[in-house]
BASELO-707857 format. One line per 3 residues: number of its first residue (from 1); for each residue x, y, z of N, C-alpha, C. Coordinates in steps of 0.1 Angstrom, whole numbers, plus 5000, padded with zeros to 4 digits. Example, Ala and Ser with C-alpha at 12.3 -4.5 7.8 and 13.67 -1.06 7.14 Angstrom:
<sites>
1 = 5132:4943:5078:5123:4955:5078:5132:4967:5078 | 5128:4978:5071:5137:4989:5071:5129:5000:5079
</sites>
This chain:
<sites>
1 = 4332:6092:8453:4327:6106:8450:4314:6105:8444 | 4311:6097:8435:4298:6096:8428:4297:6105:8416 | 4285:6107:8412:4283:6115:8400:4283:6130:8403
4 = 4290:6137:8394:4290:6152:8394:4283:6157:8382 | 4274:6166:8383:4268:6173:8372:4272:6187:8372 | 4276:6192:8360:4280:6206:8359:4269:6212:8350
7 = 4262:6222:8355:4252:6229:8348:4258:6242:8343 | 4260:6243:8330:4266:6255:8324:4261:6259:8311 | 4269:6267:8303:4264:6270:8290:4277:6272:8281
10 = 4275:6271:8268:4286:6273:8259:4291:6287:8260 | 4304:6288:8259:4310:6302:8260:4312:6307:8273 | 4308:6300:8284:4309:6305:8298:4323:6302:8302
13 = 4332:6312:8305:4345:6310:8308:4347:6301:8321 | 4339:6304:8331:4340:6297:8344:4336:6283:8342 | 4326:6280:8333:4322:6267:8330:4333:6259:8323
16 = 4339:6265:8314:4350:6258:8306:4361:6255:8316 | 4365:6264:8324:4376:6262:8334:4373:6251:8344 | 4360:6251:8348:4356:6241:8358:4356:6227:8351
19 = 4351:6226:8339:4352:6213:8332:4366:6209:8330 | 4375:6218:8326:4389:6215:8324:4396:6210:8337 | 4392:6217:8348:4398:6213:8361:4394:6199:8365
22 = 4381:6196:8363:4377:6182:8365:4384:6172:8356 | 4386:6175:8344:4394:6167:8335:4408:6164:8339 | 4415:6175:8343:4429:6174:8347:4430:6167:8360
25 = 4420:6167:8369:4420:6160:8381:4416:6146:8380 | 4411:6142:8368:4407:6128:8365:4394:6125:8372 | 4385:6135:8374:4372:6133:8380:4361:6131:8369
28 = 4352:6122:8372:4341:6120:8362:4330:6131:8364 | 4325:6135:8353:4314:6145:8354:4305:6144:8341 | 4294:6150:8343:4284:6152:8331:4281:6167:8330
31 = 4281:6172:8318:4278:6186:8315:4264:6187:8309 | 4256:6196:8315:4243:6198:8309:4242:6213:8306 | 4239:6216:8294:4238:6230:8289:4224:6236:8293
34 = 4224:6246:8301:4211:6252:8306:4204:6259:8295 | 4211:6262:8284:4204:6269:8273:4196:6258:8264 | 4200:6246:8266:4194:6235:8258:4184:6226:8266
37 = 4184:6228:8279:4176:6219:8288:4169:6228:8298 | 4156:6230:8296:4148:6238:8305:4148:6234:8319 | 4147:6221:8321:4147:6215:8335:4161:6219:8342
40 = 4172:6217:8335:4185:6221:8340:4186:6236:8343 | 4180:6244:8335:4180:6258:8337:4172:6262:8350 | 4161:6255:8352:4153:6258:8364:4160:6253:8376
43 = 4167:6242:8375:4175:6237:8387:4186:6247:8390 | 4193:6252:8379:4204:6261:8381:4199:6274:8388 | 4187:6279:8383:4182:6291:8390:4178:6289:8404
46 = 4172:6278:8407:4168:6274:8421:4181:6273:8430 | 4191:6266:8426:4203:6264:8434:4210:6277:8435 | 4212:6284:8425:4218:6297:8425:4211:6306:8436
49 = 4198:6307:8435:4191:6315:8445:4193:6310:8459 | 4193:6297:8461:4196:6292:8475:4210:6295:8480 | 4219:6295:8470:4233:6298:8474:4236:6313:8475
52 = 4226:6321:8470:4229:6335:8470:4239:6340:8459 | 4239:6332:8448:4249:6335:8437:4241:6335:8424 | 4246:6342:8415:4239:6343:8402:4248:6339:8390
55 = 4258:6331:8393:4268:6327:8382:4268:6312:8379 | 4272:6309:8367:4274:6296:8363:4289:6293:8364 | 4293:6280:8365:4285:6268:8365:4279:6266:8378
58 = 4268:6258:8379:4263:6252:8391:4268:6237:8391 | 4275:6234:8402:4281:6220:8403:4273:6213:8413 | 4267:6201:8409:4259:6193:8418:4266:6179:8420
61 = 4269:6176:8432:4275:6163:8436:4265:6154:8441 | 4267:6141:8439:4258:6130:8443:4255:6131:8458 | 4265:6135:8466:4264:6135:8480:4256:6147:8485
64 = 4251:6155:8476:4242:6166:8480:4250:6180:8480 | 4263:6179:8480:4270:6192:8480:4269:6199:8467 | 4270:6212:8467:4268:6220:8454:4274:6233:8456
67 = 4278:6239:8445:4283:6252:8445:4281:6259:8432 | 4284:6272:8432:4282:6280:8420:4296:6287:8417 | 4299:6288:8404:4311:6295:8400:4323:6285:8400
70 = 4334:6291:8395:4347:6283:8395:4352:6283:8409 | 4353:6271:8415:4358:6270:8429:4368:6259:8429 | 4381:6262:8426:4391:6252:8425:4393:6245:8439
73 = 4391:6252:8450:4393:6246:8463:4383:6235:8465 | 4371:6237:8460:4360:6226:8461:4364:6214:8452 | 4369:6217:8440:4373:6206:8432:4385:6198:8438
76 = 4394:6205:8444:4406:6199:8451:4401:6190:8463 | 4390:6195:8469:4384:6187:8480:4379:6174:8475 | 4373:6174:8463:4367:6162:8457:4379:6152:8453
79 = 4390:6158:8449:4402:6150:8446:4407:6143:8458 | 4408:6150:8469:4413:6144:8482:4404:6134:8487 | 4391:6135:8484:4381:6126:8489:4380:6113:8481
82 = 4385:6114:8468:4384:6103:8459:4393:6092:8462
</sites>
C-alpha cells in the first residue's frame, strides 16, 4: 500500500474518525495538521479543489489515489489491497 498521509486539523470529526479507522484496520499513516503546516494547507486546498470537495481530511496515498472526507469504503479498499 505504501505511505498514506492524512491532511487534517485538530477537532475535525471526520479527521478523527478517519485516523481511527486507519488505526483499527492496522494501516500505517502520517497525520499533518493543516493549521500548523502552510505547505500542507496549500496542498489540501489544491486537492480539494481538484476533487470538487471542501472538506477535511484529505487523504493522499503513495500510489497517487486521494480523497476528501471520511470515506470508509476507500479505507476498506486499502485493507483489501494490503
